[in-house]
PAZAPA-4460 file (N, C-alpha, C; in steps of 0.05 Angstrom, whole numbers, plus 32768, in hexadecimal, padded with zeros to 4 digits):
% residues 55
    n_x    n_y    n_z   ca_x   ca_y   ca_z    c_x    c_y    c_z   seq   type   mol
   7DC3   7ED4   82FC   7DD2   7EE8   82F9   7DE0   7EF7   82E7     1      X     A
   7DDE   7F16   82CF   7DE0   7F13   82BB   7DFE   7F1B   82BD     2      X     A
   7E11   7F19   82AC   7E30   7F1D   82A0   7E33   7F36   82AF     3      X     A
   7E4D   7F3B   82A6   7E52   7F5A   82AD   7E55   7F67   8290     4      X     A
   7E51   7F5A   827A   7E4E   7F6E   826A   7E39   7F75   8264     5      X     A
   7E22   7F6B   826D   7E05   7F67   8266   7E02   7F87   8282     6      X     A
   7E11   7F7E   8299   7E0C   7F98   82A8   7E19   7FB6   829A     7      X     A
   7E32   7FAF   8298   7E3E   7FD0   8289   7E2B   7FD1   8271     8      X     A
   7E1A   7FC6   825D   7E0D   7FCB   824D   7DFB   7FDE   8257     9      X     A
   7DE0   7FCD   826A   7DD1   7FE1   827A   7DD5   7FF1   8288    10      X     A
   7DE8   7FFC   828D   7DF6   8013   829B   7DFE   8024   8289    11      X     A
   7E08   801E   8275   7E0B   8032   8258   7DF6   803A   8252    12      X     A
   7DE4   8030   824C   7DC7   8031   8248   7DB6   8043   8255    13      X     A
   7DC0   804C   8275   7DAC   8056   828B   7DBB   806C   827F    14      X     A
   7DD5   8072   8278   7DE5   8081   8280   7DE2   809B   8268    15      X     A
   7DE8   808F   8253   7DEA   8097   8239   7DC2   809E   823C    16      X     A
   7DAC   8097   8248   7D96   8090   823F   7D92   8093   821B    17      X     A
   7D97   807A   820B   7D95   8074   81FD   7D93   8057   81F7    18      X     A
   7D80   804C   81E7   7D86   8028   81E6   7D96   8029   81C9    19      X     A
   7DAD   800F   81D6   7DC0   8010   81BF   7DBC   7FFB   81B2    20      X     A
   7DA1   7FE7   81B7   7DA0   7FCF   81A1   7D8A   7FDD   818D    21      X     A
   7D82   7FFD   8186   7D75   8006   8176   7D8B   800B   8158    22      X     A
   7D81   8004   8141   7D96   800A   8132   7D85   8027   8121    23      X     A
   7D9A   803F   812C   7D90   805B   810D   7D9A   8058   80F9    24      X     A
   7D7D   8065   80E7   7D7A   8057   80CE   7D93   806E   80C1    25      X     A
   7DAE   8065   80B1   7DB6   807B   809D   7DB3   8073   8088    26      X     A
   7DB1   8085   8076   7DB2   8089   8058   7DD0   809C   8052    27      X     A
   7DDE   8082   803B   7DF8   808D   8039   7DEB   809A   8016    28      X     A
   7DF4   80B3   8015   7DE5   80B7   7FF3   7DFC   80AE   7FE3    29      X     A
   7DFC   80A6   7FC3   7E08   8099   7FB7   7E0C   80A8   7F9E    30      X     A
   7E28   80B5   7F9B   7E26   80C4   7F81   7E40   80B3   7F76    31      X     A
   7E38   80AE   7F68   7E50   809F   7F48   7E62   80B7   7F39    32      X     A
   7E76   80A8   7F3D   7E87   80C2   7F33   7E8A   80B5   7F17    33      X     A
   7E94   80D3   7F08   7E9B   80E0   7EF6   7EA9   80D3   7EE9    34      X     A
   7EC2   80C7   7EF5   7ED9   80BB   7EE2   7ED2   8097   7EE4    35      X     A
   7EE1   8090   7EC9   7ED7   807B   7EC8   7EF6   8073   7ECD    36      X     A
   7EF3   804E   7ED5   7F0D   8040   7EDD   7F26   8048   7ECD    37      X     A
   7F26   804F   7EB6   7F36   8048   7EAB   7F46   8066   7EA8    38      X     A
   7F39   8079   7EAB   7F3E   8096   7EB2   7F52   809D   7EC2    39      X     A
   7F4C   8089   7EDD   7F5B   808E   7EF5   7F7E   8080   7EEC    40      X     A
   7F8F   8090   7EFA   7FB8   8091   7EF9   7FB3   8084   7F1C    41      X     A
   7FC3   806E   7F17   7FC1   8062   7F36   7FE3   806B   7F39    42      X     A
   7FEB   807F   7F4D   8009   8076   7F61   8014   8063   7F59    43      X     A
   8031   8067   7F52   8040   804B   7F53   8045   8050   7F74    44      X     A
   8049   8061   7F87   8043   805B   7FA0   8034   8055   7FB0    45      X     A
   801E   8046   7FA4   800B   802C   7FB0   801B   8014   7FAD    46      X     A
   802E   8011   7F9B   8036   8001   7F97   801F   7FE7   7F8F    47      X     A
   800D   7FEB   7F7C   7FFC   7FDB   7F69   8001   7FC5   7F56    48      X     A
   8018   7FC9   7F56   8021   7FBA   7F33   8018   7FA0   7F32    49      X     A
   8015   7F8E   7F45   8007   7F77   7F41   7FF0   7F75   7F2D    50      X     A
   7FDF   7F92   7F34   7FC4   7F91   7F24   7FC7   7F93   7F02    51      X     A
   7FB5   7F7F   7EF7   7FB8   7F86   7EDE   7F98   7F8E   7ECD    52      X     A
   7F9C   7FA4   7EBA   7F7E   7FA2   7EB0   7F6F   7F98   7EAE    53      X     A
   7F5B   7F8D   7EA2   7F49   7F80   7E9C   7F35   7F8B   7E8C    54      X     A
   7F32   7F87   7E74   7F1F   7F8F   7E5F   7F09   7F7C   7E52    55      X     A
***
């Protein structure tokens, strides 16, 4: 017999009428920033004093 997890998955697939094992393709558009890192100002509230600039 299958486990309760398998049964729950089967019940969910039948209820929702789609296959959970199918991976839907997703395209995320990449838009590079026009700012370079040296143009960014880090707020003091972020407490990132431990970081140092490497050039």
